[in-house]
C-alpha positions in Angstrom: 6.7 9.1 12.2 9.0 9.3 9.2 9.7 5.6 9.4 6.1 4.5 9.4 5.0 7.0 6.8 7.9 6.2 4.5 6.6 2.6 4.1 3.6 4.1 2.3 5.1 7.2 0.8 8.4 8.2 -0.8 11.0 9.0 1.9 11.1 12.5 0.5 7.3 12.9 1.0 7.5 11.5 4.5 10.3 14.0 5.4 8.3 16.9 3.9 5.3 15.9 6.0 7.5 15.6 9.2 9.0 19.1 8.5 5.5 20.6 8.0 4.2 19.1 11.2 7.3 20.3 13.1 6.8 23.9 11.7 3.1 23.7 12.7 4.0 22.8 16.3 6.7 25.5 16.5 4.1 28.1 15.6 1.8 26.8 18.3 4.2 27.5 21.2 1.5 29.2 23.3 -0.5 26.0 23.4 -1.0 24.4 26.8 0.8 21.1 27.5 -2.3 18.9 27.6 -3.5 20.2 24.2 0.0 19.7 22.8 0.1 16.1 24.0 -3.4 15.5 22.6 -2.3 16.7 19.2 0.8 14.5 19.3 -1.5 11.5 20.2 -3.9 12.4 17.4 -1.0 12.5 14.8 0.4 9.1 16.1 -3.1 7.5 15.8 -3.5 8.9 12.3 -0.1 7.4 11.3 -1.2 4.0 12.6 -4.7 4.1 11.0 -3.8 5.7 7.7 -2.2 2.5 6.3 -5.4 0.6 7.0 -7.4 3.1 4.8 -7.4 2.9 1.1 -5.0 5.6 -0.2 -5.7 4.7 -3.8 -8.7 6.6 -5.2 -9.6 3.7 -7.5 -12.7 1.5 -7.3 -11.8 -2.1 -6.5 -15.0 -3.5 -7.9 -14.4 -1.8 -11.3 -10.8 -3.0 -11.1 -11.9 -6.6 -10.6 -14.1 -6.2 -13.8 -11.1 -4.9 -15.7 -8.9 -7.7 -14.3 -11.4 -10.3 -15.4 -12.1 -8.7 -18.8 -8.5 -8.6 -19.9 -6.0 -11.5 -19.9 -5.0 -10.9 -16.3 -7.4 -13.5 -14.9 -5.9 -16.2 -17.2 -2.7 -16.4 -15.2 -3.7 -14.6 -12.0 -7.1 -15.9 -10.9 -7.8 -14.8 -7.4 -4.5 -13.0 -7.2 -2.5 -16.2 -7.6 0.1 -16.9 -10.3 -0.3 -20.0 -12.4 2.9 -19.5 -14.3 5.1 -18.7 -11.2 3.2 -19.9 -8.1 5.8 -18.4 -5.8 5.0 -14.9 -7.1 1.3 -14.3 -6.3 -0.3 -10.8 -6.7 -1.4 -10.9 -3.1 0.1 -11.5 0.3 2.7 -9.9 2.5 5.6 -10.5 0.1 3.7 -8.8 -2.8 2.8 -5.8 -0.6 6.5 -5.4 0.5 7.8 -5.8 -3.0 5.3 -3.2 -4.4 4.7 -0.7 -1.6 3.9 2.1 -4.1 1.1 2.0 -6.7 3.5 3.5 -9.3 5.6 0.3 -9.0 2.6 -1.9 -9.8 1.6 0.4 -12.7 5.1 0.2 -14.1 4.9 -3.6 -14.3 1.4 -3.5 -15.8 2.4 -0.8 -18.4 5.7 -2.4 -19.4 5.0 -6.1 -18.9 7.6 -8.6 -17.8 10.4 -9.3 -20.2 10.9 -13.0 -21.0 7.4 -14.0 -19.8 3.9 -14.1 -21.2 3.1 -10.9 -19.2 2.4 -8.3 -21.9 2.4 -4.6 -21.2 -0.8 -2.6 -21.3 -0.4 1.0 -22.5 -3.0 3.8 -21.9 -4.8 2.8 -25.1 -5.7 -0.5 -23.4 -6.0 0.5 -19.8 -6.7 4.2 -19.2 -5.1 6.0 -16.2 -8.5 5.9 -14.5 -8.9 2.2 -15.1 -5.3 1.7 -13.9 -6.3 3.2 -10.5 -9.3 0.9 -10.3 -7.1 -2.1 -11.3 -4.5 -1.3 -8.6 -7.3 -0.8 -6.0 -8.5 -4.3 -6.8 -5.0 -5.7 -6.5 -4.5 -3.9 -3.2 -7.8 -5.3 -2.0 -6.5 -8.8 -2.3 -4.1 -8.0 0.6 -5.6 -5.5 3.0 -2.7 -3.8 4.9 -4.3 -4.3 8.3 -4.8 -8.0 7.8 -1.2 -8.5 6.7 0.2 -6.7 9.7 -2.1 -8.5 12.2 -1.4 -11.9 10.5 2.4 -11.4 10.8 2.1 -10.3 14.4 0.0 -13.3 15.3 2.6 -15.7 13.7 5.4 -14.4 15.9 5.9 -16.4 19.1 6.1 -14.4 22.3 9.5 -14.3 23.9 9.9 -16.4 27.0 12.6 -15.7 29.5 13.5 -16.4 33.1 12.1 -14.0 35.7 
């Protein structure tokens, strides 16, 4: 559980959640075995489904409007990158490089030194607007599509029987 949750949360947060769940189960020692197994399955399913749900509380539609109203769209139309085509704002490599929203926000706020990517402080993009903008960027690469796409690209192992 810690491994799958740590992809989407800080490792410290994932460990805290794991400890809290362990403490909960320890308190429920009088539980019957089938109920205990059902709870474990429920937690496992929740960990598999949670990444497919939007964790960001922003509004992707509003984020798209912000993206298009600022200079973002000039270089990053459709989540691409006209200056550095190998570094789009979508796709599996982007999602892996920026697993946390705070990482994306840091780049947007500070800009990228040595490039035309300027920083946008809170006077230009409010914290609320930042959540919307990040929700839009995340919508360009839904986590479930990335995972299923990467799974479908792997060839099944063949071996002698």
